N, CA, C and O of each residue as an XYZ file, in Angstrom:
760
protein
N     -27.182      3.351    -15.772
C     -26.229      3.375    -14.662
C     -24.861      3.788    -15.210
O     -24.394      3.203    -16.187
N     -24.205      4.791    -14.596
C     -22.921      5.267    -15.115
C     -21.820      4.226    -14.933
O     -21.867      3.406    -14.016
N     -20.824      4.274    -15.830
C     -19.679      3.380    -15.708
C     -18.883      3.729    -14.467
O     -18.616      4.900    -14.196
N     -18.508      2.711    -13.720
C     -17.726      2.924    -12.505
C     -16.337      2.338    -12.699
O     -16.146      1.356    -13.416
N     -15.374      2.971    -12.038
C     -14.015      2.435    -12.056
C     -13.540      2.255    -10.618
O     -13.834      3.070     -9.743
N     -12.803      1.175    -10.395
C     -12.268      0.835     -9.074
C     -10.980      1.630     -8.875
O     -10.091      1.593     -9.726
N     -10.876      2.348     -7.754
C      -9.739      3.245     -7.564
C      -9.179      3.206     -6.147
O      -9.844      2.785     -5.201
N      -7.934      3.661     -6.034
C      -7.301      3.848     -4.728
C      -6.227      4.919     -4.859
O      -5.794      5.254     -5.962
N      -5.807      5.447     -3.720
C      -4.762      6.472     -3.665
C      -3.557      5.857     -2.970
O      -3.692      5.223     -1.923
N      -2.364      6.048     -3.560
C      -1.177      5.397     -3.002
C       0.084      6.211     -3.233
O       0.108      7.172     -4.002
N       1.132      5.787     -2.537
C       2.481      6.301     -2.740
C       3.265      5.214     -3.458
O       3.222      4.048     -3.065
N       3.979      5.593     -4.509
C       4.749      4.623     -5.288
C       6.140      4.436     -4.693
O       6.695      5.342     -4.071
N       6.689      3.245     -4.898
C       7.986      2.867     -4.340
C       9.054      2.791     -5.419
O       8.755      2.611     -6.599
N      10.298      2.931     -4.997
C      11.420      2.851     -5.935
C      11.694      1.399     -6.324
O      11.307      0.482     -5.598
N      12.357      1.181     -7.462
C      12.761     -0.175     -7.852
C      13.658     -0.831     -6.798
O      13.600     -2.047     -6.617
N      14.481     -0.050     -6.104
C      15.374     -0.613     -5.081
C      14.582     -1.204     -3.917
O      14.914     -2.281     -3.421
N      13.553     -0.512     -3.489
C      12.714     -1.052     -2.408
C      11.973     -2.287     -2.900
O      11.868     -3.276     -2.174
N      11.462     -2.242     -4.116
C      10.756     -3.404     -4.664
C      11.692     -4.603     -4.784
O      11.265     -5.739     -4.578
N      12.961     -4.366     -5.114
C      13.945     -5.459     -5.182
C      14.135     -6.099     -3.810
O      14.180     -7.324     -3.696
N      14.246     -5.276     -2.769
C      14.390     -5.823     -1.413
C      13.168     -6.634     -1.014
O      13.291     -7.688     -0.390
N      11.996     -6.144     -1.372
C      10.765     -6.865     -1.047
C      10.673     -8.174     -1.826
O      10.160     -9.166     -1.309
N      11.162     -8.186     -3.060
C      11.192     -9.410     -3.866
C      12.091    -10.451     -3.211
O      11.736    -11.628     -3.144
N      13.255    -10.021     -2.730
C      14.175    -10.943     -2.047
C      13.551    -11.486     -0.762
O      13.699    -12.665     -0.442
N      12.862    -10.627     -0.037
C      12.182    -11.054      1.180
C      11.092    -12.071      0.851
O      10.976    -13.098      1.519
N      10.300    -11.786     -0.173
C       9.255    -12.730     -0.593
C       9.855    -14.084     -0.945
O       9.299    -15.120     -0.581
N      10.985    -14.088     -1.648
C      11.622    -15.348     -2.052
C      11.955    -16.194     -0.825
O      11.775    -17.412     -0.845
N      12.436    -15.562      0.235
C      12.731    -16.308      1.468
C      11.460    -16.914      2.053
O      11.456    -18.062      2.497
N      10.385    -16.136      2.049
C       9.135    -16.612      2.638
C       8.442    -17.650      1.758
O       7.770    -18.546      2.269
N       8.601    -17.535      0.445
C       7.990    -18.502     -0.474
C       8.581    -19.894     -0.307
O       7.943    -20.880     -0.674
N       9.788    -19.991      0.239
C      10.432    -21.298      0.425
C       9.622    -22.192      1.362
O       9.803    -23.409      1.352
N       8.749    -21.625      2.155
C       7.904    -22.391      3.081
C       6.779    -23.107      2.344
O       6.299    -24.138      2.814
N       6.352    -22.586      1.208
C       5.259    -23.164      0.422
C       3.908    -23.098      1.143
O       3.074    -23.993      1.006
N       3.710    -22.033      1.906
C       2.409    -21.797      2.541
C       1.422    -21.342      1.463
O       1.816    -20.929      0.372
N       0.145    -21.425      1.792
C      -0.904    -21.033      0.843
C      -1.110    -19.518      0.918
O      -2.028    -19.029      1.576
N      -0.231    -18.795      0.226
C      -0.244    -17.333      0.240
C      -0.337    -16.829     -1.189
O       0.368    -17.316     -2.073
N      -1.202    -15.858     -1.415
C      -1.241    -15.165     -2.710
C      -0.298    -13.978     -2.577
O      -0.622    -12.977     -1.939
N       0.880    -14.109     -3.194
C       1.916    -13.087     -3.077
C       1.638    -11.933     -4.027
O       1.245    -12.142     -5.175
N       1.845    -10.719     -3.543
C       1.677     -9.518     -4.365
C       2.861     -9.436     -5.323
O       4.009     -9.613     -4.916
N       2.579     -9.169     -6.589
C       3.657     -9.019     -7.570
C       4.456     -7.768     -7.222
O       3.879     -6.715     -6.952
N       5.788     -7.882     -7.229
C       6.618     -6.732     -6.837
C       6.307     -5.458     -7.617
O       6.326     -4.369     -7.044
N       6.023     -5.573     -8.901
C       5.742     -4.365     -9.690
C       4.442     -3.696     -9.252
O       4.208     -2.530     -9.571
N       3.593     -4.426     -8.523
C       2.314     -3.877     -8.060
C       2.382     -3.306     -6.644
O       1.404     -2.739     -6.159
N       3.525     -3.451     -5.982
C       3.621     -3.000     -4.588
C       3.600     -1.480     -4.495
O       4.221     -0.778     -5.292
N       2.871     -0.998     -3.505
C       2.713      0.436     -3.262
C       2.252      0.604     -1.823
O       1.899     -0.373     -1.162
N       2.252      1.827     -1.340
C       1.765      2.127     -0.003
C       0.388      2.779     -0.153
O       0.285      3.954     -0.507
N      -0.654      2.016      0.115
C      -2.019      2.520     -0.045
C      -2.344      3.532      1.049
O      -2.162      3.264      2.237
N      -2.822      4.687      0.632
C      -3.270      5.711      1.573
C      -4.774      5.625      1.795
O      -5.260      5.856      2.902
N      -5.516      5.287      0.726
C      -6.979      5.217      0.828
C      -7.526      4.409     -0.338
O      -7.247      4.714     -1.498
N      -8.307      3.378     -0.030
C      -9.023      2.629     -1.056
C     -10.368      3.317     -1.243
O     -11.142      3.446     -0.295
N     -10.641      3.755     -2.457
C     -11.883      4.483     -2.738
C     -12.998      3.562     -3.211
O     -14.177      3.872     -3.040
N     -12.630      2.431     -3.806
C     -13.641      1.538     -4.352
C     -14.111      2.020     -5.707
O     -13.375      2.687     -6.433
N     -15.346      1.677     -6.039
C     -15.908      2.046     -7.340
C     -16.387      3.493     -7.318
O     -17.187      3.887     -6.468
N     -15.883      4.272     -8.267
C     -16.302      5.671     -8.384
C     -16.770      5.918     -9.813
O     -16.429      5.175    -10.733
N     -17.552      6.970     -9.977
C     -17.978      7.365    -11.322
C     -16.995      8.403    -11.852
O     -16.334      9.104    -11.085
N     -16.913      8.486    -13.156
C     -15.964      9.379    -13.833
C     -16.057     10.818    -13.309
O     -15.042     11.504    -13.190
N     -17.274     11.268    -12.997
C     -17.479     12.645    -12.558
C     -16.770     12.950    -11.241
O     -16.471     14.111    -10.963
N     -16.497     11.935    -10.426
C     -15.839     12.153     -9.133
C     -14.336     12.378     -9.274
O     -13.704     12.915     -8.364
N     -13.766     11.976    -10.392
C     -12.312     12.032    -10.555
C     -11.779     13.454    -10.426
O     -10.767     13.672     -9.761
N     -12.442     14.423    -11.051
C     -11.950     15.812    -10.993
C     -11.914     16.330     -9.558
O     -10.969     17.011     -9.160
N     -12.938     16.008     -8.793
C     -12.984     16.443     -7.396
C     -11.868     15.775     -6.582
O     -11.246     16.414     -5.734
N     -11.625     14.503     -6.843
C     -10.560     13.775     -6.148
C      -9.195     14.349     -6.535
O      -8.324     14.505     -5.679
N      -9.007     14.660     -7.806
C      -7.744     15.267     -8.257
C      -7.462     16.562     -7.502
O      -6.330     16.803     -7.081
N      -8.485     17.394     -7.332
C      -8.310     18.663     -6.612
C      -7.881     18.411     -5.169
O      -7.004     19.098     -4.645
N      -8.504     17.425     -4.535
C      -8.151     17.084     -3.153
C      -6.696     16.624     -3.086
O      -5.959     17.026     -2.186
N      -6.280     15.785     -4.035
C      -4.888     15.313     -4.053
C      -3.921     16.467     -4.276
O      -2.906     16.575     -3.588
N      -4.237     17.327     -5.238
C      -3.359     18.468     -5.526
C      -3.231     19.389     -4.313
O      -2.134     19.845     -3.991
N      -4.347     19.661     -3.645
C      -4.313     20.518     -2.456
C      -3.494     19.883     -1.335
O      -2.684     20.553     -0.695
N      -3.707     18.595     -1.100
C      -2.942     17.905     -0.051
C      -1.456     17.897     -0.392
O      -0.616     18.157      0.470
N      -1.136     17.602     -1.636
C       0.272     17.539     -2.054
C       0.960     18.884     -1.876
O       2.140     18.937     -1.531
N       0.237     19.966     -2.108
C       0.838     21.303     -1.985
C       1.184     21.644     -0.534
O       1.981     22.547     -0.280
N       0.587     20.923      0.412
C       0.829     21.183      1.835
C       1.853     20.234      2.453
O       2.161     20.343      3.639
N       2.381     19.304      1.658
C       3.338     18.324      2.190
C       4.590     18.295      1.330
O       4.525     18.374      0.103
N       5.729     18.181      1.997
C       7.012     18.115      1.296
C       7.347     16.670      0.942
O       6.866     15.732      1.576
N       8.177     16.512     -0.078
C       8.722     15.189     -0.408
C       9.405     14.639      0.841
O       9.900     15.400      1.672
N       9.428     13.316      0.968
C      10.046     12.716      2.157
C      10.634     11.353      1.817
O      10.298     10.737      0.806
N      11.518     10.907      2.691
C      12.187      9.622      2.496
C      11.406      8.525      3.209
O      10.866      8.730      4.296
N      11.357      7.359      2.577
C      10.704      6.180      3.150
C      11.723      5.050      3.214
O      12.485      4.825      2.274
N      11.720      4.343      4.343
C      12.532      3.128      4.455
C      11.686      2.044      5.115
O      10.690      2.333      5.778
N      12.097      0.803      4.924
C      11.352     -0.345      5.441
C      11.773     -0.644      6.870
O      12.786     -0.138      7.353
N      10.978     -1.477      7.541
C      11.149     -1.646      8.968
C      11.166     -3.118      9.369
O      12.243     -3.681      9.559
N      10.040     -3.735      9.499
C       9.930     -5.101     10.003
C       8.832     -5.834      9.248
O       8.030     -5.228      8.537
N       8.813     -7.151      9.418
C       7.777     -7.983      8.805
C       6.753     -8.324      9.882
O       7.115     -8.637     11.016
N       5.481     -8.261      9.523
C       4.434     -8.572     10.482
C       3.234     -9.188      9.803
O       3.279     -9.532      8.622
N       2.158     -9.324     10.559
C       0.936     -9.907     10.025
C      -0.292     -9.240     10.612
O      -0.291     -8.825     11.771
N      -1.334     -9.139      9.811
C      -2.640     -8.654     10.272
C      -3.578     -9.848     10.330
O      -3.459    -10.695      9.445
N      -4.492    -10.008     11.269
C      -4.671     -9.099     12.382
C      -3.555     -9.204     13.426
O      -3.296     -8.246     14.155
N      -2.890    -10.372     13.500
C      -1.696    -10.517     14.335
C      -0.808    -11.575     13.708
O      -1.284    -12.441     12.974
N       0.475    -11.504     13.997
C       1.433    -12.387     13.334
C       1.165    -13.864     13.614
O       1.400    -14.696     12.738
N       0.686    -14.215     14.794
C       0.471    -15.623     15.143
C      -0.599    -16.282     14.278
O      -0.595    -17.502     14.115
N      -1.505    -15.498     13.730
C      -2.573    -16.025     12.878
C      -2.851    -15.024     11.755
O      -3.921    -14.418     11.708
N      -1.876    -14.855     10.848
C      -1.997    -13.770      9.863
C      -2.943    -14.085      8.713
O      -3.032    -15.221      8.246
N      -3.641    -13.057      8.273
C      -4.375    -13.119      7.006
C      -3.615    -12.317      5.955
O      -3.731    -12.566      4.755
N      -2.831    -11.344      6.434
C      -2.006    -10.513      5.558
C      -0.584    -10.491      6.108
O      -0.375    -10.289      7.305
N       0.394    -10.701      5.223
C       1.809    -10.558      5.577
C       2.244     -9.187      5.067
O       2.020     -8.860      3.901
N       2.862     -8.386      5.929
C       3.208     -7.017      5.558
C       4.615     -6.644      6.004
O       5.230     -7.311      6.837
N       5.105     -5.546      5.416
C       6.349     -4.922      5.852
C       5.992     -3.508      6.285
O       5.304     -2.779      5.570
N       6.467     -3.136      7.459
C       6.174     -1.809      7.984
C       7.094     -0.742      7.411
O       8.134     -1.033      6.821
N       6.680      0.487      7.604
C       7.452      1.650      7.173
C       8.123      2.235      8.410
O       7.480      2.435      9.440
N       9.418      2.509      8.300
C      10.173      3.109      9.395
C      10.251      4.607      9.147
O       9.395      5.367      9.600
N      11.267      5.018      8.435
C      11.404      6.428      8.067
C      10.256      6.780      7.124
O       9.967      6.035      6.187
N       9.610      7.902      7.369
C       8.504      8.332      6.516
C       7.135      7.914      7.010
O       6.122      8.247      6.395
N       7.094      7.185      8.116
C       5.802      6.709      8.636
C       4.905      7.876      9.047
O       3.730      7.910      8.681
N       5.447      8.828      9.800
C       4.613      9.940     10.277
C       4.127     10.811      9.119
O       3.002     11.309      9.149
N       4.970     10.999      8.096
C       4.543     11.786      6.937
C       3.433     11.070      6.170
O       2.462     11.695      5.744
N       3.581      9.754      5.998
C       2.545      8.962      5.318
C       1.226      9.051      6.076
O       0.162      9.221      5.481
N       1.314      8.933      7.401
C       0.113      9.001      8.238
C      -0.553     10.373      8.145
O      -1.780     10.463      8.095
N       0.247     11.441      8.122
C      -0.318     12.794      8.045
C      -1.060     13.005      6.725
O      -2.144     13.588      6.701
N      -0.471     12.529      5.636
C      -1.127     12.669      4.326
C      -2.407     11.836      4.293
O      -3.447     12.305      3.831
N      -2.326     10.595      4.785
C      -3.504      9.719      4.797
C      -4.633     10.332      5.624
O      -5.796     10.289      5.222
N      -4.290     10.902      6.776
C      -5.307     11.519      7.648
C      -5.972     12.699      6.940
O      -7.194     12.838      6.973
N      -5.174     13.535      6.307
C      -5.731     14.691      5.596
C      -6.647     14.244      4.455
O      -7.736     14.790      4.278
N      -6.203     13.256      3.687
C      -7.032     12.750      2.582
C      -8.333     12.157      3.108
O      -9.403     12.380      2.542
N      -8.228     11.399      4.198
C      -9.410     10.776      4.807
C     -10.460     11.840      5.139
O     -11.639     11.673      4.828
N     -10.027     12.928      5.769
C     -10.954     13.994      6.162
C     -11.555     14.699      4.946
O     -12.760     14.952      4.906
N     -10.726     15.014      3.964
C     -11.215     15.720      2.773
C     -12.151     14.840      1.943
O     -13.158     15.319      1.421
N     -11.819     13.570      1.824
C     -12.658     12.657      1.038
C     -13.985     12.378      1.741
O     -15.010     12.181      1.088
N     -13.961     12.363      3.067
C     -15.209     12.177      3.812
C     -16.165     13.346      3.535
O     -17.377     13.150      3.451
N     -15.627     14.543      3.395
C     -16.452     15.723      3.116
C     -17.208     15.608      1.794
O     -18.271     16.208      1.632
N     -16.657     14.830      0.837
C     -17.352     14.692     -0.455
C     -18.070     13.341     -0.586
O     -18.439     12.920     -1.683
N     -18.260     12.669      0.574
C     -19.123     11.497      0.566
C     -18.463     10.135      0.668
O     -19.159      9.120      0.656
N     -17.136     10.080      0.768
C     -16.484      8.783      0.928
C     -16.524      8.380      2.396
O     -16.303      9.199      3.288
N     -16.808      7.102      2.628
C     -16.909      6.604      3.992
C     -15.541      6.617      4.667
O     -14.529      6.255      4.068
N     -15.538      7.042      5.924
C     -14.303      7.084      6.702
C     -13.911      5.661      7.110
O     -14.765      4.839      7.440
N     -12.616      5.392      7.080
C     -12.123      4.074      7.492
C     -12.452      3.842      8.964
O     -12.361      4.759      9.780
N     -12.831      2.625      9.291
C     -13.133      2.290     10.679
C     -11.850      2.052     11.479
O     -11.784      2.353     12.671
N     -10.834      1.509     10.804
C      -9.557      1.240     11.472
C      -8.600      2.406     11.249
O      -8.651      3.068     10.212
N      -7.729      2.654     12.225
C      -6.739      3.716     12.017
C      -5.759      3.329     10.910
O      -5.497      2.146     10.691
N      -5.224      4.325     10.218
C      -4.259      4.093      9.148
C      -3.000      3.463      9.729
O      -2.518      3.877     10.784
N      -2.477      2.466      9.037
C      -1.230      1.804      9.423
C      -0.351      1.725      8.181
O      -0.650      0.979      7.249
N       0.735      2.497      8.171
C       1.618      2.544      6.997
C       2.326      1.204      6.833
O       3.164      0.828      7.653
N       1.982      0.488      5.764
C       2.575     -0.829      5.518
C       2.505     -1.160      4.031
O       1.778     -0.530      3.263
N       3.279     -2.161      3.657
C       3.270     -2.693      2.295
C       2.831     -4.144      2.384
O       3.434     -4.925      3.120
N       1.803     -4.516      1.654
C       1.325     -5.898      1.676
C       2.230     -6.765      0.813
O       2.427     -6.494     -0.372
N       2.781     -7.823      1.430
C       3.596     -8.796      0.698
C       2.732     -9.913      0.136
O       2.968    -10.396     -0.971
N       1.718    -10.324      0.917
C       0.871    -11.420      0.474
C      -0.322    -11.603      1.389
O      -0.366    -11.081      2.503
N      -1.297    -12.364      0.886
C      -2.507    -12.661      1.648
C      -2.591    -14.168      1.872
O      -2.552    -14.953      0.924
N      -2.705    -14.558      3.135
C      -2.763    -15.970      3.509
C      -4.155    -16.492      3.170
O      -5.163    -15.952      3.625
N      -4.195    -17.564      2.354
C      -5.487    -18.084      1.887
C      -6.015    -19.237      2.731
O      -7.225    -19.455      2.789
N      -5.120    -19.981      3.388
C      -5.559    -21.121      4.197
C      -4.497    -21.404      5.263
O      -3.402    -20.845      5.214
N      -4.822    -22.271      6.225
C      -3.857    -22.576      7.289
C      -2.660    -23.436      6.839
O      -1.744    -23.668      7.628
N      -2.658    -23.903      5.597
C      -1.580    -24.781      5.116
C      -0.208    -24.135      5.342
O       0.080    -23.060      4.815
N       0.623    -24.806      6.130
C       1.996    -24.354      6.422
C       2.054    -22.970      7.077
O       3.105    -22.328      7.089
N       0.933    -22.519      7.614
C       0.919    -21.179      8.221
C       1.857    -21.090      9.422
O       2.575    -20.101      9.572
N       1.859    -22.109     10.277
C       2.735    -22.077     11.452
C       4.201    -22.017     11.049
O       4.998    -21.322     11.679
N       4.554    -22.752      9.989
C       5.932    -22.723      9.501
C       6.278    -21.338      8.952
O       7.389    -20.844      9.148
N       5.323    -20.720      8.267
C       5.530    -19.374      7.737
C       5.753    -18.378      8.875
O       6.656    -17.544      8.808
N       4.933    -18.470      9.912
C       5.072    -17.573     11.068
C       6.432    -17.774     11.725
O       7.097    -16.804     12.088
N       6.847    -19.027     11.880
C       8.169    -19.311     12.467
C       9.278    -18.709     11.620
O      10.236    -18.146     12.150
N       9.147    -18.828     10.309
C      10.150    -18.264      9.392
C      10.213    -16.742      9.543
O      11.298    -16.164      9.599
N       9.053    -16.101      9.607
C       9.010    -14.642      9.764
C       9.673    -14.232     11.076
O      10.462    -13.287     11.107
N       9.353    -14.943     12.163
C       9.929    -14.607     13.469
C      11.441    -14.792     13.484
O      12.147    -14.083     14.202
N      11.939    -15.737     12.697
C      13.379    -16.021     12.674
C      14.143    -15.154     11.669
O      15.374    -15.169     11.644
N      13.418    -14.407     10.850
C      14.068    -13.589      9.818
C      15.024    -12.577     10.417
O      14.765    -11.994     11.470
N      16.120    -12.384      9.732
C      17.045    -11.312     10.090
C      16.909    -10.250      9.002
O      17.827    -10.031      8.212
N      15.755     -9.599      8.974
C      15.435     -8.640      7.913
C      16.024     -7.283      8.266
O      15.547     -6.598      9.170
N      17.064     -6.910      7.541
C      17.715     -5.616      7.744
C      17.701     -4.864      6.417
O      18.696     -4.862      5.693
N      16.586     -4.233      6.099
C      16.491     -3.543      4.814
C      17.465     -2.367      4.739
O      17.712     -1.680      5.731
N      18.004     -2.154      3.557
C      18.956     -1.048      3.384
C      18.451      0.001      2.396
O      18.939      1.131      2.389
N      17.487     -0.361      1.574
C      17.004      0.578      0.551
C      16.060      1.610      1.164
O      15.375      1.348      2.153
N      16.047      2.765      0.559
C      15.070      3.798      0.900
C      14.731      4.516     -0.402
O      15.400      4.321     -1.417
N      13.711      5.330     -0.371
C      13.373      6.106     -1.566
C      12.708      7.407     -1.160
O      12.191      7.548     -0.051
N      12.734      8.346     -2.079
C      12.078      9.628     -1.863
C      10.672      9.546     -2.450
O      10.489      9.211     -3.620
N       9.700      9.854     -1.627
C       8.311      9.931     -2.075
C       8.072     11.379     -2.495
O       8.198     12.297     -1.684
N       7.728     11.576     -3.766
C       7.552     12.943     -4.258
C       6.189     13.191     -4.895
O       5.946     14.251     -5.470
N       5.291     12.188     -4.785
C       3.962     12.384     -5.370
C       2.948     11.452     -4.722
O       3.296     10.420     -4.147
N       1.695     11.843     -4.831
C       0.551     11.024     -4.420
C      -0.151     10.642     -5.716
O      -0.386     11.497     -6.570
N      -0.487      9.356     -5.869
C      -1.056      8.891     -7.137
C      -2.453      8.306     -6.942
O      -2.691      7.515     -6.030
N      -3.364      8.712     -7.815
C      -4.688      8.100     -7.912
C      -4.582      7.007     -8.958
O      -4.235      7.276    -10.109
N      -4.880      5.767     -8.564
C      -4.787      4.625     -9.463
C      -6.162      4.067     -9.786
O      -7.075      4.103     -8.962
N      -6.290      3.552    -10.994
C      -7.416      2.699    -11.356
C      -6.931      1.274    -11.173
O      -5.810      0.946    -11.559
N      -7.758      0.430    -10.591
C      -7.431     -0.978    -10.391
C      -8.391     -1.813    -11.233
O      -9.600     -1.811    -11.001
N      -7.838     -2.525    -12.212
C      -8.643     -3.384    -13.073
C      -8.376     -4.828    -12.676
O      -7.240     -5.300    -12.736
N      -9.432     -5.525    -12.270
C      -9.285     -6.917    -11.856
C      -9.285     -7.818    -13.079
O     -10.171     -7.732    -13.930
N      -8.267     -8.697    -13.158
C      -8.174     -9.670    -14.246
C      -7.880    -11.038    -13.638
O      -7.473    -11.113    -12.479
N      -8.074    -12.124    -14.392
C      -7.735    -13.452    -13.866
C      -6.248    -13.574    -13.493
O      -5.892    -14.380    -12.633
N      -5.388    -12.787    -14.130
C      -3.950    -12.833    -13.849
C      -3.571    -11.938    -12.666
O      -2.407    -11.915    -12.265
N      -4.511    -11.219    -12.116
C      -4.239    -10.297    -11.016
C      -4.661     -8.889    -11.392
O      -5.078     -8.628    -12.520
N      -4.546     -7.994    -10.437
C      -4.949     -6.605    -10.663
C      -3.935     -5.872    -11.528
O      -2.731     -6.112    -11.441
N      -4.445     -4.973    -12.364
C      -3.602     -4.086    -13.169
C      -3.861     -2.672    -12.664
O      -5.006     -2.222    -12.611
N      -2.785     -1.972    -12.291
C      -2.900     -0.620    -11.753
C      -2.483      0.399    -12.798
O      -1.383      0.330    -13.346
N      -3.372      1.345    -13.068
C      -3.113      2.395    -14.051
C      -3.191      3.750    -13.360
O      -4.226      4.082    -12.782
N      -2.110      4.550    -13.408
C      -2.170      5.881    -12.799
C      -3.163      6.775    -13.544
O      -3.120      6.871    -14.771
N      -4.051      7.425    -12.800
C      -5.019      8.359    -13.379
C      -4.604      9.806    -13.137
O      -4.919     10.697    -13.926
N      -3.888     10.027    -12.028
C      -3.459     11.392    -11.684
C      -2.309     11.317    -10.691
O      -2.311     10.495     -9.775
N      -1.323     12.194    -10.891
C      -0.201     12.298     -9.960
C      -0.166     13.716     -9.414
O      -0.133     14.683    -10.175
N      -0.173     13.834     -8.101
C      -0.093     15.133     -7.430
C       1.291     15.236     -6.805
O       1.626     14.474     -5.898
N       2.090     16.174     -7.289
C       3.482     16.332     -6.838
C       3.536     16.989     -5.461
O       2.917     18.026     -5.225
N       4.294     16.362     -4.558
C       4.559     16.970     -3.260
C       5.524     18.130     -3.464
O       6.229     18.183     -4.472
N       5.557     19.056     -2.514
C       6.482     20.182     -2.663
C       7.910     19.673     -2.487
O       8.155     18.813     -1.641
N       8.861     20.193     -3.277
C      10.250     19.693     -3.197
C      10.899     19.995     -1.853
O      12.057     19.642     -1.633
């Protein structure tokens, strides 16, 4: 059986955006809800989770990324609001939405989805939603207080960043959390 690696495609964020998300997390952590918070250095905007792939698929995926990147220009991304999936009143995931750059992110994700489906990757059942995961709610402990805190937040993000590449990442699961290693970067047109 060939060696498989766990992979996903994402857009990387600037340190300034990650700093704002860290400050936001700190406010939400004060509730002490049972949430597994995403480490700020690991935050990214996932375009497509590929799962386990074999080494031979990487070259084909790289070509798809390069082709998609050549058809899209660099763009600015800014943050928007805090929410929850499946809904804020009973969240399993706490997220921050994308304001500026949402339509560009969606267009790239849609194109990748179609191209990857052609080479055998399963199409997502849910429509793409441009967001950044802050944390995953593990149990109902203090969940209502967390939701109240989110609803009362006066979140006015000021940071933005230029997205200039699409990255294929390897995700290695460890007891300390996932480690993300870039395997390929496809530069968007300037």
